[in-house]
N, C-alpha and C positions, 0 to 999 in steps of 0.2 A: 704023969708026965706026958707032954704033948709030943707027937711024932715030929721029927725034923722036917719032913716033906711039907707039912702044912704051912710052914713059913713062906715057902716059895709062892703059894697061892694067896697070900694075904693081899687084899685089895685096898686097904686103907692104912695110912700112916697112923702113928699113935696120936698125932695132933688131930687128925680127922676123926678118930674114934672119940677123943675127948669132946670135940665139937658136937658130934652126933649124939652123945650121951648127955650133953648139956653140962658137962663138968667145966668149971672155970680153969683156964690154963694160965699158969704164971706167964708174965710178959716175956721173960727171957726164953721160954720154951716155944714161943710162937715163931715158926719159921717164916722168913720173908719169901715172897714169891720168886725172887731171883735165885734162891738156893734150893727150891723144890725140884726134885728130880722125877722124871717120868720115864717109863719104859719105852723101848723102841716102838713097840706095838701101839702104845698110847700116843706117842708123838706122830707116828704115821697116820693113825686114825684122826687125830686132831687136825693135822694139816692136809688130810685127804690125799696122802701119798702112799706109794708102795715102800716096802722096807728098803729095796734097792735104791730107789730115788732118794730116800732119806740119807742113806750111806753116801751116795754120790754128792749130795749137797754138803755133807760133812767133809768129804775128801776135798771138795773144791773150796772149802773155807767159808761157806755161807753160814753154816751153823756149827756150833762147837762139836767136837768129836765125842762120841759116847764113852763114858767111863763105866766099865762093868755093865754094859748094856743099858745104861741110863743116860738121859739127856737133860740138861738144865732147862726147865720149862720156859722161863722168860727169854733167855738167850736164843733158844731154838725158834720161838715164835718171832722174835725181832729179826733174827737172821733170815728167816723165810720171807718176812716182809721186805727186807732189804733186797733179797734176791728178786722178788716180784717187781719191785719198783726201780731196779737198776737200769738207768737209761742207756748206759754204754752197751750193756748186754742186749737190751731190746733193739737199739739202733743197729748194732752189728748183725743181729738176726734179720732185721727188716730190710737192710740194704740189699743183701743177696736175694731176698724174696722179691723185692721190687724189681731188681734186674732180671730175675727169672720171668716174672710176669710180663715185663716189657719185651723180653725176647720172644716169649710165646705169642704175645699180641702181634709183634712184627712178623713172625712166621705165619700166623693166620692171615694177616693182611696180604703177604706175598702169595700165599696159596689162592686166595680169592682173586687177586689181580691176575694171576696166571690163568685161572679158570675163565675169567672174563676177557682174556686176551689183551689185557692192558699192560702186561709185563713183556718187555722186549729184552732179548739176550744182547749183552754188550758186543759180542762178536758180530751179531747181525748189524748193529749200529755202525761198527767199524767198517764193515764191508760196504755198507750203503754210503758212508762218507767217502771212502776211498774211490768208490765208483763215481760219485759226483765230482770229486776233485779231478779225476781223469777226464770226465766229460767237459768240465770247465776249461782245462788246459787245452784239450783238442779244439773246442769251439773258439777259444780266444786266440789260438795260434794264428788264425787267418786274419784277425782284425787289423794288425799293423799294415799288412800289404794291401788290404782293401781301403784303408783310411788314407794312405798317402803313397806317392812314388818316391819321396825323398828318403834315402837310406838312413840318414841321421835321425829323422823323425820316426821312421819305422822302429829303429833300435830303442828310442826313448819310450815309445808306446808299448813295445814288447816287454821292456824292463819294468814298466809301471804295472802291466797286467800280471807278469810273473810275480812281482812283489805282493800284489793284492791276493793272489791265490796262495802264496806262501804264508801271508798273515792269516788267511782263513785256516790253513792247516795248523798253524801255531795256536790259534784260538781254540780249535777243536781239541788239540792235545791238552791244553790247560783245563778245558771244560771236562774232558774225559777223566783226567786225574782227580778233579774235584768230585765227580760222580763216583769214582772208585773209593774215595775217602769218605763218602757219605754226605758230602756237602751239595748244595744246590749248584748245578753246572751253569745256570744262567747268571749267577753272581760273579762268575769268573771273568 
């Protein structure tokens, strides 16, 4: 009588033993490939996965869950192929990867621009524009009195110059908001 433990280590099914010995097997005894079961170790080795990754794929529904530590060969291989070729999973992974790569590239561009002194702080730009607007208002304030002695004409010229400087301020505000939103300020 054979010890019971020896059955655990059997490497071949009865069908495979018949084939190896060259014994003709009745057609009804021939298992189809879809019903052949393989151990978790064989499945992991076949698919070049760890046991944990194999269990994770089973949990996620890509391959059938093991029954008594055995996986159906055909369904396991087909499930793994479906997993590898699944476009929605791949595109969902590639989108964040692409965004991360773009963000890293942008950060590198900004560091280089900062080192090359091509990067200007927006607060500095605001201060420069406010200073120029102040200079324009001061310099243009004397133009109406120098242009004419007529009080009505002076008022019209002063109003036109004030409106022009106000339009400049408004255009700068629009361009600044476009710049803060990441758009080209010159298109505003």
